[in-house]
N, C-alpha and C positions, 0 to 999 in steps of 0.2 A: 607315867600314863599308863593307864589300861586302853586297851584298843584290840578290837577284832584282826586276827591275822587268817592269812589265807597259804600257806607254804605247802600246797598241790592244789592240783584240781580237782573235782571230785564233786559228792555228796555234800548237807549242810554238816556232815558229822564235819568236815575240814577246816570251819568254822571257831577257831580257838580267843580265847580272850587272854591275851598276853600282856605282859608289863613291857615297853618299847620306852625309847628316850624321847622326851618331849619337843617337837618343833621349835626352830624358834626362827622366827619372820626376818627375811633378806630382805631386800629394798622393794619396794612394790607390794609386799606381802603382809597378809595379815592372818594371826592365829587367833581362832575364835575357841573359846569352852564351849564344848557343845552340850544343851541340854535334850536336845531330842536330834534324832536323826531318821529319815524316811528311809524306807522300804520299798523298792521297787521290781517288779519283774525281773527287768535285764539284770539286776544284781546277782540273781539265779543261775541264769544264763552264763555272766562270765565269771561266775564260780566254778563253775561246771567245764567251764573251759569250751565253750560249746558258741559263746559271742564272737561275734566280728572283730571287736576290739579286746585282745588276750594282755593284760598285764602283765609285767615280769613278775615273778616271785622273790621273796614276800610280798604281798599287797594287804591294803585295808579297803574292805569294800568302801561305797556309797558316796554317792554326789550331792546329798541332800542335808545338810544340817541347818538345824537354827540354836540359837542360843548369845553370849555377849562377848564381845571384842574383848580377848586378854591380852594383845599386843600390835601393835605396831611398826615394818619396817619403815625405814626412812624413806621420804615423798609419797607417803599415803595420807590422801589431802580425804578421799571420800568417806573414812570410817574413823572413828579415835576409842582408843578404851571405855568401856563400859556401853556402849552402844548395843541396843539389841539388833540382830541382824538375822541374815538366811543366807544362804549358801548356794550359787545355782555352781554347780560342780565345783572341787576342791582338788590340791594339789597331792595329798595325804591318804584320805579318805575319809568316809565322814563317821563310820562306826567306829569311834573314840572317846574319849574324853575332852580331847582337843583335837580340831583341825587345822590345815595350814591354807589358804587358800590365796589366790592373784586377788590385787584390789578389784578388780575386774568381774571378780566373782561373787563379790559381796552385795548386798544389799540391803537396806534399811528396814526393821520389821516393826509395820505398824502398829501401835499399840492396842486396838483389837483384837489382833491376832496372836494366841499364845504361843509359844514354844513347840509343842507338838503338832501345831496347825501348819508352824512355819516349816516343819521338817515335808509337810505334805506339797508345797508350794511350786519349788522349780521343775520336777518332772513331769507331775502332773500338770500343773494350769501352763507351764510354757509350751506341752507340748499341743494341749488341747486348744490355745492359742492360735497357736504356729499352724497347726491342722487347719484349722477354721478358717482364719483368715490368710494364712498365706498360700497353703496349699491347696485349700477345697475353693477358696474366694468365695465364702456363701454369704448370701446377701438376705437379708431381712425380708420376710414372706416366704422364703423356702422350706422345705419341709427337712429335716435331718434326722437321723434313723443312727442311736449311739447306741452300738452293742459292748454288753456288759458295763451298762451303765451307773452300776453300784459301785465301782472301784474307784481307786483314784484320778487318773486319768477321766472315767467314764464319767463321774460327777462333778468335775470341773467342767467338761465341756457340754454339762446338760444347763450347768450355772450360767455361764458364759453364752450359749446359744441362745436361752432364754431371755438375756438380756441384749441379745442381736437380733429380737423380733424373729428369730424362726420360727415354726411351730416343731417342737420338740418330739420325739420319740426314742424310747429308750428300752433295752432287754436287759434282764436278770433271772438269776438263776432260784430264788429261793422269793417267800411271801417277805420275810425280812427285806432284801434286797429290792424289792418291787416297790414296797412301801417308803424306802429311802428315796428311791427314784421319782418318785410322786412326789415326794417333800420337797424334793429340791424343785419341781417347778415343770417337771415333765410332763407333756399334754394328754400322752398316754406312754401305760407302761407293757409289757408283753413276756411271758415265762418262755424264755429261750428253749427251755428243757421241753417244752408242750408239745407234742407232735403237730403238724399244721398251722403255725404259730407266726410262720412266712405268710400266710392264707389271710391270716389278721391282718397284717400290716398292711398287704396291697388293697386290702379291701377297708381299712381306715385310710386310704387316699384316694378312693374314689375310683380305683382300677389305674390310674397316673402315675403310682411309683412314686419314689421317693429320690430327691436331687442330691443329698448328702450323705453317704454312710461315713462313718466312722470305724473302724472295726481293728478289734483289737486280738481275735484270733482267727486271722483267714486262711491257718489250715483246715480249718472248720465249715467257716460261712462263706467264703469268697464265691462258690459258684453259685450259690444261691442269692448272694448278694449281688451280683451283677442280672438276676431275674427281677432283682427289685427297685431298677433302678427307672427312674424316669427319663424322656428323652435329653440329653446332654447329661446326663448326671454323672455324678464323680465319688469315687472309692477311696480313700486315703487309709490305706496300710500300716498301720500302727504296729502291731504286733504280730508274731506268727512265729511256730512251734515246727514246721514240717512242710513236707509234699501236697499239694491237693491239684487237682484235675478240674479245668473249667473249660466253658463253651467260648469259645473268642466272637462269633456269631451276637450272643449275650450284647458284648459290646457297641459290635458294628451296627445293630441295631436299632438301638438305642445314639448312636454317634456319641457314647459314655466312654470314660477313662477311669480306669484303675493305675492310683499312681503308690509308687512306696515311697515311705517318711522315714525321716531320721533326725530325731532333734541335734545330734550331733554334728549336723552339716548349717546349722543355723549362722548367718554373719552377723556382723557386728549393729549395722541396720535394723535388722529386724529382731534383733536382739532389746535393742533400746525401743523400739516399738511394742514387744511382749511388753516388758517390764509395767514401762507407761501406762500400759492397759490396764494390766493386771494390780498394779499398785490404788490407782484411779478405784477399782472396785474393790479392792481391801480395804481402803481407808473409807469410802460410802456402805459396806456394808452387803453391797449384794454381791459379792465372792466370799467364801468361807469354807476354807479347806474343812474337812469333815473324816474326823479321826476316827476307826474303826475300835484298833486295838493298841493300846500302849504296854511295851513289851521291854523286858530290863535287858542291857545291853548284853549281859551274859548268856541269856537267851535266845542270842541270834540264829541261831541253825532251827529252832523253833518257827522263827519270823519266817525263814525261807522254805521250811515245809508248808508253812499256812498259805504264803502269799500265793501259791501256785493250785492251792484247792479250790475248788466251785464254790459260789456262794457269795463273794466279795459283799462287804458293806464297811464301804469306807478305807481310809488309808492305817497302814500298819508302820507305827513307829517305834525305834529302839529308844527307850530312857537311859541315858550315860550317867 
């Protein structure tokens, strides 16, 4: 099969399309013929060797895939060959024509969801759901600010939060991004490249501040986030690429909290809750992944360059 291989950590150019053996499923494993693979920001950090998790070389990137079950190992009962599925992590990497996953890492893909959309489920939607329900403990009637709301995680969070009954504010960096966020149901959208946009957000709350912030770029925004919080407000730090100075008194005065987040720490019970909630949303049409770009697998390096550029508008997926 063809697969992207990383043989040394470095820039996007280390992503090479290679011919490697197609894996075979052992007991409790599922082989998926990949139609689409999701590209996530963490993939770029892992490729560069700067992510906390450093896989042994060589490796195939990617945790999010969607396709058709090609074969199953003994004991697998959850899915069968021919089923449409998406993956929530894999064993062998998603940037490939086939990927091997454990049975518990594979889920049925609703008929309403395309393969390209299915490749945008795991990291974006599991992250958004886990952050809102389990970490922030967000409640209907609260005000939520989603930074980078036009990206994969951000747009998923807007959709989920609107269905939870939150008042949703989002930020984006372009007019296209702003339109996308508004179209997904956000009550107000702000351009985070505009001087004074945080003053506009505070004014929109009537001076009370926001209850919950989902932060995709803490190295840029965290200091200002703390000043935007209402009493007992919570910032959930989902993404960060560097150091930043903050004033702890901003938290103290508001009895607020800034919480670190990682999707890799979810337990079995949380995973079951997340999947059940998302499955209902996908089936009834209230949740719908937004695909911004479909890029051929051979151009994975291009996808890694574009996903870190400003102006996100939906999910980037690779077509295998």
